[in-house]
C-alpha positions, 0 to 999 in steps of 0.5 A, spaced: 075 415 187 075 410 182 078 413 175 076 411 168 082 406 168 079 403 174 072 402 171 074 399 165 079 394 168 074 392 172 069 391 166 075 387 162 076 383 168 069 380 169 069 379 161 075 375 161 072 370 165 067 368 159 071 366 153 065 368 149 066 375 150 072 376 147 069 382 142 067 386 148 074 385 151 077 388 145 072 394 146 075 395 153 082 395 151 081 400 145 078 405 150 083 404 155 088 405 149 084 411 147 085 414 154 092 413 154 094 416 148 096 424 148 091 429 146 096 432 141 100 427 137 107 429 136 109 431 129 115 427 125 120 433 127 118 433 134 119 425 134 126 426 130 128 431 135 127 426 141 131 420 137 137 425 136 137 427 143 138 420 146 145 419 149 149 415 144 146 410 140 149 413 134 149 407 129 142 406 131 140 413 129 143 412 123 139 406 121 133 409 123 134 415 119 135 410 113 129 406 114 125 412 115 128 415 109 126 409 105 119 409 107 118 416 106 121 415 098 116 409 097 110 413 100 112 418 095 113 413 089 106 410 091 103 417 091 106 418 084 103 412 081 110 408 081 111 401 083 113 400 091 119 396 092 116 390 096 119 390 103 116 388 110 117 393 115 118 388 121 124 389 125 129 385 129 132 389 135 139 386 137 142 388 144 143 387 151 138 389 156 138 397 157 140 399 150 134 403 149 130 398 144 123 399 147 124 407 147 126 407 140 121 402 138 116 407 141 119 413 137 118 408 131 111 407 132 109 414 133 114 416 127 110 411 122 103 414 125 106 421 123 108 419 116 101 416 115 103 408 115 100 406 121 093 409 123 094 409 131 102 408 132 101 406 139 106 400 142 104 394 145 109 391 149 109 383 150 113 377 151 112 369 152 108 370 158 103 374 154 103 370 148 103 363 150 098 359 154 098 354 159 093 349 156 092 346 149 088 351 144 089 357 148 096 359 145 093 361 139 087 365 142 092 369 147 096 371 141 091 373 137 088 377 142 095 381 143 095 382 136 088 385 135 090 390 141 096 392 136 093 393 130 094 399 127 100 400 131 107 396 133 107 390 137 114 389 140 116 382 143 121 382 148 126 376 149 122 373 143 127 367 143 123 365 149 118 363 144 123 357 141 127 354 147 132 349 145 131 342 146 124 343 149 118 338 147 111 339 148 112 347 148 107 351 146 111 357 143 112 355 136 104 355 136 105 362 138 110 363 132 106 360 127 100 364 129 104 371 129 106 369 122 099 368 119 097 374 122 103 378 120 101 376 113 093 377 114 094 384 117 101 386 113 098 393 112 096 394 119 101 391 123 108 392 124 112 387 129 119 388 132 122 382 136 128 384 140 133 380 144 140 378 145 144 377 138 146 370 139 139 367 142 135 372 137 139 369 131 137 362 133 130 364 134 130 367 127 132 360 124 127 356 128 122 357 123 123 357 116 118 363 115 121 367 120 127 370 117 124 372 111 118 376 114 123 381 118 126 386 113 132 389 117 136 388 123 138 394 128 144 392 133 144 396 139 151 396 142 152 397 149 153 404 152 160 406 153 163 408 160 162 416 158 155 415 156 153 411 162 156 417 166 151 421 162 145 417 163 146 417 170 147 424 171 140 425 167 137 420 172 139 425 177 138 431 174 131 429 172 129 428 180 133 434 182 139 431 184 146 433 183 153 429 183 158 432 189 165 433 188 169 427 186 162 423 185 163 423 177 170 420 177 167 415 182 161 414 178 166 413 172 170 408 176 164 404 178 161 404 171 168 402 167 169 397 172 163 393 171 163 386 168 161 387 160 158 381 156 151 378 154 146 380 159 150 387 162 144 391 164 147 398 161 142 404 162 138 399 167 144 398 171 145 405 171 138 406 174 139 401 179 146 404 181 142 411 182 137 408 186 142 405 191 145 411 191 139 414 194 138 409 199 145 410 201 144 418 201 138 417 206 142 413 211 147 418 211 142 424 212 137 420 217 141 421 223 141 429 222 134 430 219 133 437 223 140 440 220 139 439 213 139 444 208 136 444 200 144 442 198 144 436 203 138 433 200 140 434 193 147 432 193 149 425 192 156 424 194 162 420 192 161 416 198 154 415 196 156 412 190 161 407 193 156 405 198 151 403 192 156 400 188 158 395 194 151 394 195 151 391 188 157 387 188 161 392 184 167 395 188 169 402 185 177 402 183 180 405 188 184 411 185 189 415 188 185 421 188 179 417 191 184 414 197 186 421 198 179 424 199 177 418 204 183 419 208 181 427 209 
């Protein structure tokens, strides 16, 4: 039986075929977002507690606390009839993939709502494909449509540097940037924009248009996770799905994650998740030959061998410590 999402999506798909139906498309989008919003919105303290519970990200948490504290004080000054410091709320998130940028953006959006700065506090994620059209005249319309969806919330643009590719001629990306800059001013009280990506490429992006860097009040850097933090994150993935790491598995996991090549493009938590999923595949192959003999402990335990097989599948051979060699030989 089709649910309300399916019904609304069908209407939306039909309306998109007619350019004159954009207001109706926006209405359908609003209905979908309303259905997605939780019945009970979380309090600021609950959101702060979730932020604090994230693994690592100590410097990010400090910067978010400073930003939130500043906005709270400015709001109190406004209530007291004092002048506010004119500063934008738009942000730049700098960091490799899998460092928590989208998660923090979603929490910030809800925090802004809890503080009364945004009415809805929802997050709309997009990238170059969601903003740039393929034909002349379509980019501004496409960008406007995404911005309208994000009004009263946060627009999160991942890999924003792709909107200003180097040495690209007849590219429509700059048109999307110009439209975005204009709407950031038009809707300065209803829209917060967060652009995200690799530090080197994002700096080039911010310099690609004279008005870009001045629109973003703060830059927040997301460092790569340490090996210990990635081990903790992988353990959390396992715990969330009712798996445990068997004897020797945490040590092998640390060797795999510690030996992974770092640098621009390192997957961080995404790499940890992929490793965990590959370990599930390895466990399944190991257990499939004796399905009738399995007990709950077998079904929930990931062994050191499972993790090593996962690493090999990803091209990340674990370091062979003396302990690991002894366990393999026994």
